[in-house]
C-alpha angles and dihedrals in degrees: 000000000000091000092056097051099070092059098063090041091055091045093060097065091044091054092048090047090051092050090049091051092048091049092048091047092048091048091050092048090048091052092049090049092050093048092048093049099034092106091048092048091049091049092049091048091051091047092050091049090050093048092049090047090053093047093050092050 
């Protein structure tokens, strides 16, 4: 039994480390996505504001 206990204990930090890496990678990808599409987002936002303005008036 003592020989089997170290394996799960070692697996926990690896899992946490993997989750941290995935989160960091996802965050980096999200930042890249936002930067790449910032102009498009800004254009869409302006278009929506214009459309709403026209509809209200």
